[in-house]
N, C-alpha and C positions, 0 to 999 in steps of 0.2 A: 113503850119506856114511860110511867109516869112521872109527873112532876116533882110528888118526894123523890123518885129512883135517880133521876137526872142532878137534884139537889143535892143529893148525899152523894153521887160519883165526881162531883166537882169539887164538894165537900173537901175529899180526899184525895183529889188531885191538888186542888191549891195546897193545903196541909202538906204536898210534898215539896213546894218549892221556896226555892230560897233565893231569888233574883229578886232583889226591890223594886227596879222599875218596871220589870215585868207583874210585881203585885201591887204596885202603884196603877200600874193603867188597870185590872181589875178594879182595884178602889174605884177609881174614877168611874167607870164604868155601874160598878154595884150604887155608886153613891147618883149617878144622874137618873136611875131608874127606880131610887125608893121612893116611897112615897109623901114622907119627908125630908124636902132640902134645910138644911141649915146654911144659910148663907155668911161666912165671915168676911166683914166689913172694916176699912181702916176709918179713923178718927174723921180722918177730910169724907170719905165716900158718903158715910154719916150725916154729915153737916149737908152734904150736897143734897141728899135725899130729903130734908128737912126742909129745904126752899123752893 
């Protein structure tokens, strides 16, 4: 099985899932493995990073 075939299988499988907590877990994994991660910080966290 190629990477493209596996991606297509996963896409079709995920499209049929309606369990929000399961989809949230999958999203967490995908975000972790993505090359660009966007971190959301609170104003307090940004202030601590500055100092």
